[in-house]
N, C-alpha and C positions, 0 to 999 in steps of 0.2 A: 426269287426269280432273278436270274442274271441278265445283264444287259448285253447288247452286242459288243463284240470285240473287234477293234480296228486292227486289221492285219497289215494293211499297206495304204498309203495315201499317195495318189498320183493324179495328175491332171488328165482329163479326157475331153476330147471335142465331142460335139453333138452326134457326129456320124458314128463314133465309137460307142457312145451311149446307146444309140439306136441298135447297134449290133449286140451289145450286152443285154439289152432288154429282150431281143429276139431269142438269145440263148437262154435267158431265164424263163421266158414263156415256154420254150420247148422243153426245158428241164422240168417245169412244174405242171406239165400236162395242159398246155394252152390256157393257163390261168394266171392273171396278174392281180395284185391288190389295187385298191382305188388310186393311190398315189402313183404307182408304177404305170397304170393305165393312162392317167392324165399326162404323165411325163412322156409316155410313148406318143400320145396324140400331138403334144407340142413339138417333140423332136421330129416327127414325121412331117409336120407342117413347115418347120423353119430350116431344116438341114438341106444344104445346097450340094453336098458331095456324098458319094458313096464312101463306105468305110475304107476300101482299098485305096481310093484316090486321096482320102484324108491322111491315111498312113504315109503314103508316098510324099505328100506335101510337107508333113511334119518332118519326115527324114531329110528332105531337101533343105528345109529352113534350119534344122539342126546342124547340117553339114556346112552352112555358110559361116559358122563360128563367129557370130556377131557378139561382141562383148556385152555382157549383162542382159542378154536376151534369154529370159528364163522359160522353162517349159510351159508354164501357165500362160504366158503371153503368146507363145507359139500356137497353143491350142486356141486361144482367143482369136488370133488372126485367121486361123483355119475356119473357125465358126462364122466369123463376120465376112470373110472373103472379100476384102475391099476391092472395088472396081477401078480405082485410080490411086495414084500416089497421094493425092490430097486426102482421100478416104483413109488410106493407111496411116497418114500422119495424125488424123483424128483418133484412130484407134490407139495409137501409141501415146497420145496425150493423156489418156486416162490412167497412165502408169507413171510412177516417178522414175523415168528412164529417158536418157537422151540417146538418140540413134542418129548418127551422121547422115547427111543427105545421100552420100555414096552408099551406105549400108541400106538405107530405105529403098534406093533403086534396086539393089540386089534382092531384097525381100520381094519387091513388087514384081520383078522379072521371074522369080520363082512361082509367084501366085498367078501370073498371066496365063500360064498353060492350063490352069484349072478353071478359068473364068468361062461362063457360058458363051458360046459363039453367037454373034448377032446375025 
């Protein structure tokens, strides 16, 4: 019995995972295995953005050309969707990365458009 073959490794945010699970569900005749079902429940519960909005935000953050800001961190920022610059700083502290205050402001300005309106 052969194991699964990894074709490509790339980061995804939860909104894109939700869309991928929908595609798999449609492909497999409205049926998912146990883990995929649990993952789908979790993703539906915590995802804050639609896939289209998440893709737009990822593109905006990539276009900022912030040094050492890797795709993994960009997708994490999209998942967490920090509501203030302080929250953004907390997210960034989890990684061995220093981002200047000016760049943090740029990141947060890009995020602000996608925050839920009060």
